[in-house]
N, C-alpha and C positions, 0 to 999 in steps of 0.2 A: 774537405779535410785532406791534407797531404798524408799519403800512406808510406812514402819511401823514407828510408833512414838517412837523414842528412846530418851534416856537421852542426853542432849547436850554434845558436844565434849569438850567445855571449856566455861569459864565464866569470865566476867570482871565487876567490880563495880566502881562507882564514888561516892566518899564522899566529904566532904568539903576540904579534903587534896588533891584531884585529883583522877586520875584513877589508879587502880591496877588490875593485873591479879590474879584471885582467884585460889587457889591450891586445887586439889582434897583431900577430907578428909573422904573418904569412899564412898560407892555407893550412888549417889544422893546428895552428900554434897560437898560444896566448901567453903573455908575460906580464909581470908586475910585482913589485915589492920583493925582488929576489926569487920569484917563483916562475917556473916555466912549465907549461902543460902542453903536451903534444897529443893530438887525436888522429890516428891513422885509420883510414877507411880501407878495409880489406875483406873481400868475399861477403859483402853486404853486412859487415859487422864494423863496429867502431872500437878500436883498441885505445885505451886511455893510459898514457904514460906520464909520470912525474919525473922531471929531470933532476939531477943531483942538486941539492940546496943545503946550505948550512942553517937555514931557518927552520925551527920546529913547525911542521905543517899539520894543521888540524882538520880542515874541511875544504872540499871542493864542491862547488855548485855549477851545474851546466843547465842551460835554458834552451829549449826549443820552442819555436812558434807553433801553435796548434790551432787549426781552423775549425774550432768547435762550433756546431750549429745547434741551437736549442731545439729546433724543430725535429732534429734527428732522434731525440729522446734517448741519449746515450746513458747506459748504466755501466758501472765500473766495479771490477773485482780486484782487490789487492791481496797480497800475501801477508804473513806475519814473520817476526824476527825468528822465533823458534817454534813453539807449539801454538796451535790455535786455542783461543780461550772462549769459544762460543761466539766469536766476534767476526767470523768470516762471512761475507755477504756481498751480493751485487747491490749497488746503490747509486744514486745520482752523483753528479759532480760535487765534491766537497773539497774546496781548496786547501783546507787545513789537514786533511786526512793524510796520514803517513802510511805509505804502502811499501813495506820492505821488499827488496829484491826484484819484484816485477809487478805489473798490473795488466789487466785485460779490459778492453772497452767493447761494448756490444750495443747495436741499435736495431736488432731484428734482421738486418741485412748484412752487416759487415762486422767482423770481429778483428780488433787490433790488439797487439801485445807489444809491450816495451819491457825489457828486462836486462839484468846483469847475469852473465853466465855463472854457473855454479863454480865454486872455488875462487871467487874474487879475493883480492888482497885488500879490499876496503869494505866496510859495512855500508851497503848501498840501500837507499830508499828513494821512492818516487812520490811526487805530488802532481796533481793536475787541476787546472782551473779552466775557465772559458777561453783563455788566450794562450796559455803556456803549459808545457810539460817540463818539470824540474827534476833533475837527478841530483841527489846529495850523496857524496862519497865521504864517509866518516873515516879519516885517516889517522885518528889519534892512537897513541900507545897508552891504553888505559885512560887516565885523566889528562894527559899531556900530549903535545904534538909529537909526531914521529920525526926523528932526526935522521934524514936519509944520508947526509954526508956526501960521499962520492958515488952513491948507489942510485941507479935509475930504478923506479918502481913501476911495474905494470899493475895499475890499480884495478882495472876491470875491463871486461869485454862486453860491449852493449849489443844486444840483438833486438830485432824487430820482426813482427809478424803482422800480416794483413791478408785477410781472406774475405771475399765477397760472394763466394759460391754458395750453393744451397747446402750448407753444413751447419750442424748445431754448434753453439758456443762451447759445449763440452768437448766435442771432437777437436775444435780449434785449440782449446786449452791444452789438450793432450799433445798436439803437435808442437805447440809453442814450448811446453816443458821439455819435449825431446830436443828442441833446438838449443835450449839453455844448458843441457847436460850431455856432454859428448860420451861419457863413459859411466852410465849408471851401473850400480852394483846391486844384484838381487841374490837372495838365498838360492841354493841349488835345488830346493824342494819347498813345497808349501809349508808354512810355519803355523803350528796350532798347538794347543795344550792348555796348561793351567798356570796360574800365578796366585800366590796365597795372600796378596795384599788386601784385597777388598772384602775379605771376611775376617782375616786375622789381624790386620793393621799392626804388624810388627810383633804380635804375641804368638810365637811359634816355637818349635823345637825340632830336634832330629827326628823323634818319633812322629810328630805331627806331619812333618814333610813326607815321611815314608807312608803315612796313612793317606795323605793327599795323592802321592804317587800311585798308590794302589788303586785309588778311585779313578784317577785320570786314565790309567792303563786299562781299567775295566770298561771304559767307554769305547775302546778300539779293539777290533778283532785281532787275535794273536798273529794272523797271517799278514796284517798290514805292515809293509816294510817301512813306510814313512811314519816312524813312531812319534808320538806327541811329546812336547816339552813339559817339564814341571819346573817353573822358575821360582827360586827362593828369593823373596824380596827382602827389603830392609828388615833388620832385626837379628840377623845371624852373626854379625860382627861383634868384636869385643866391646866397643863403645856404642851401645844401642839400648833402647828401652822405651816402653810406653808410646810407641808410634812416632818417636823422634828420629829424624833422618840424620843421625850422627855419622861420623866418618871412620877412618882407620884407627888403629892398625887392622889390616885385613886378615885377621885370624878369628877363629870361632870363639864362642863364649861358653858359659856353663851349660847352656841349653843346646849348643852345637859344638860338642867337644872334638869332633874329628871330621873336618869338611871333606877330606879325601875319601874316607870310608863312606860318608853319606852319599857322595856322587856314585861310588861303586855300587852301593845298595840300590840306589834309584835306577841305575842301568839294569841291574838284575831284575827289578820289578817290571821293566819294560818301558821306561820313559827316558827322554834325553834330559840331563840335568842342566838347569840354567841358574844364574846367580846375579844379584844386584850389587852394584858398588858405586861409591861416590869418590872419584879419583883425586880430587883436589883438596880434601880435608882429612887431617889426621890429628889424633891426640898424642901420638908418640913423639919422642924427641927427634927433631931433624935440625940440621945446621941452620943458623940464623940466616945465612945467605939464601936458603931455599924458601923462606917464609915471605909471603907478600903482605899479609896482615893477620892479626889474631881475631878469629870469629868466636861466637859463643860456643861452638862445638869443637874447637881445636884450631890448629894452624891451617891457614889457607895458603896453599903452595903457589909458587910463581912458575908457570909453565914456560916462561921465556928462559929459564935457567936449564942448561943441558943436563945437569945432574938430577933435576926434578923429573925431567922426561925419562931418564934412565930408571929412576925410582918407580915411576908409574908403570913403565914397561915391565919392570921386574914383578910388580904386583899382578899385572895382567897375566904374565906367563905363569906365575904361581897358581892362579885360579884355573887356567887351562890345563896345567900339569895335574892339578887335582882331578880333572876329568869333566869340567863344566864346558858344555858345548854351546852355550849362549851367555853373553855378558851384557847385562843391562846397565849402561853407563848413564848416571843421573846427576843432576844438580849443578853441572859445571857452568852453565850460562849464568845462573844466579851467583855462584861463587866468584865468577870472573867480573861480573858487572854490578852486582848488588841490586838487580831488578829482575822481576819476572817479565816475560815477553809482553804482556798486556800493559805494563808500565813503561816500556822502553820508548815507544813512539819515536819522536825525532831526537831523543837524547838517550842512546842505548846504555850509557854508563852512568852510574850513580856514585861510584866509589872514588875517594880522593887520592887513589894510589895509581902510580904508573907501574910499568913493568921494569924489571932490572935491565932488560935489553931494549933501550930506547930506539934502536935502529929499525925495529919492525913494528908494523901496525897491529892493533888488536886482532884483526882478521887473520893476519899471518900467524900470530902466536896461537890462536884458537885452532887453526888448521894443522899446525905442527903437533899440537896435543892430540887431535883426532888421528893423525897419521901414526903417531906413536902407539896409540891404543890399537888401531887397525893392524899395524904390522906385528905387534906383540901377540895379538889374539890368534894368529895362525889359522887353523881350520875352523875355529869356533866362530859363531856368528856374533856380531855386535849390534845391539839395538840402542840407539841414542834416545834418551829421554831428558828433556830440558837441555837439548843440544840444538845447534843452529843447522837446520836441514840443508840450507843452501851451501854450507861449508862442509857438511858431512857427506853430501852426495858423492858417490864414487869411492867412499872410504868405508862407510857403515852399510851393511846389508839392509837394516831395518831402521825406520825412524818413527818414534812415537810422535805423531803429528798433532796431538791435542792434549790439553790438560786433563787431569784425572777425571775419569767417570766416577761412579760411586756405588757402594754396596749399602748406602743408607738413604739415598735420595734419587728417585727416578728422574726428577726434574733436572738434576745436575747431569745425569747420564745423557738425557736428550739434548741439553744445552751444549755440553762438551762433545759427546760422542757422535751423535747424528750429524751435527754441524761439521765436525772435523772430517768425518768419513766422506761427506758430500764434496766439500770445497777443497780438500787436499787430494781427492781421488785422481785428478790429472797428473799428480806427481808419482802415482803408483806405476812402477815399471819404467818410468822415464827418469826418475832420480834414484829411487830405492824402493823397497817394499814398505808400504804405507800402513802403519798400525794406529788405528783410531782408539785403542785402549780396550780394557777388559769389560767383561760382563760380570758385575758383582752380584752373585746369586745369594740373596739373604732374605729372611722374612720381611725386612723393611721395604723391599722393592717388589711391587706387584708382578707376579709371573706373567700375567696377561700382557704386560708391557715389555718386561725383560725378555720374554720368549720371542717377541718380534725382533728385538735388537739382536738376539742370538742368531736368528735365521737370516737376518740381513747381513750380518758380519760373515756368517759361514759361507754364504753364496756370493760375497762381494769380490772374491779373489784376493783379499787382503788377509793378514794374519788374524787368527781367532784365538784369543786367550780368555778362559773363564776363571773366575775366582769364586770358589764354592766350598762351603763346609759340607763334606760328605754326609754328615749326620742329618741334614735337613732335606736331602734329596729323596723324594718318593719315586715310585716306579715310573710314573708318567713323565716326570722331569728327566729321569735317567734315560728314558727312551728318546726324548727329544734331544738331549745332549749327544746321544749316540748317533742320531741322524745328522746332527750338525757337524760332528767330528768326521763322519763319513764323507760329507761334502767338502769340508775344509781340508781334508788330507789330500785332495786331488787338485790339480791345476784348474782354475776357473777364470773365465774372462773378467776383466774389470767391470764392476758395476757402474751404471750411469744414473745420476739423479736427474729425473726429467723435469722437475719443477723447481730447480735450484735458482732460476732467475727471479722467482716470485716469493721465496720463503727462505728462512735461515735453517729450517728443519724439514728437508724434503721428505715427502711420504710416497711419491711415485718414483719407482726405480725400474731399470732394466737389469734383470739378473739372469745370466746365462741365456740371453736372447729373448727373454719374455718379460713383459711389463707386470710388475707386482705393486700392490698398494699396502701401505702400513698405516696404522693409527697410533699416534704418539701421545694421545690424551685420553684420560679415563672416560670422559663423558661422551666420547664418540666411538668407543671401542666395540668392535664386533669380534667377540672372543673366538668364534669358530672360523672366521675368514682366513686367518693366517695359518691355522693348523693344517689345512688341507690344500695349501698352495701347490700348484702343479710342479713348481721347480724342485720340490722335495723328491719327486718320483723319478 
């Protein structure tokens, strides 16, 4: 198998008139049907440029020959468009498999990586078969082709990794992620604390949040300078109720009458206030030109409109001015594309709408939205949830890297949480701080299992958020939460899943330099094994 990064063997393009095979027009140049693509090789990277064109440009496909050998027993790991949905895994060659942004291949001796660098101006995904590697760059503007006019577009930078030394696939994956992101952004301190969603599910109030804050603060010694967060999730805003993720206007409701005072009182209790919001949906009046479409919960805004970005920035600044030190930005990928990540595959967009600014790609418009939120947030942290991590890297400090865990079903927590923690761990510290979501502590989820998830997250070096009704916590659980917070409050090395090549839910991990084992199933649980693990001491 060739391991160097070469120019593609051939290229295809899709315009409003359909697909055409592009013809070579000199080294690194392809032309056809009014389209010209230039690929420049620089510093072992390939820079993809689209030259100005009057034709609406939808898609570019690039093909490389791949000398795959069955006898090598290659397994392949791909990424996801936004969050993982329990579907991240090493598996054999599957030609139809869509692998957004990057993929790794491993045969026990060699680890290879092919990827688009973070911050690309196209939605990029890979496919691999026994003969070829295929990169698809989705250049659409919503449902239609981008109209470049006289503008040259730098679509993406392609990077490659090849390592045959005696190193683990996990170590190689970390290095490859570092190659893809030049300027990762991390919080200045370990992030941990509470989030009220997985026990309250939107049914909360000013007083309930203060009660949550008192409990979270009680888990941390007063002398601990890295104070925990208490994040107010969906349900505080004017248009909310019964667990529905409604949108703005971003003011409180009858249960949350004064959001500034609430933040001040939370700080007085000893927690850092955090807050959830959905930036692209509002039920308030906005000009017609700001609206992309009408959804069931309000107007869905068009972030290609400069006034919309100003409006969103004003809302972010309002929440930070209230005193909230963490903003949880949610739902924007769904609001922009009409699909959840697991539905997107090779067709990221399901909506029949373009954006008002046809001269920019969806990826460019998404990145401008993220940059607006990041700039307006000031010193407050931003956690992206249902956001595209490959575009948020370098802009948001924290990324929710998996779909929701649960306070009702342990199986969902294992499926979403453990899988996400393992397979997105190479992005921790190389893209952003990787958040595999909360521990929902309720009577419906066995503590013998949830307690292990708590301990794994606490020692993983990643953010730890617990969602717990203080009324159900006995003294034993409180002591375990205190131990977990004591670990999570300090910097820890990134955890490594040792058996991730063989399972979707690894139970063998290296935590703080020591191997630990976990049992994620009731029928094989050794209740006492995890309680006395050495790494707690």
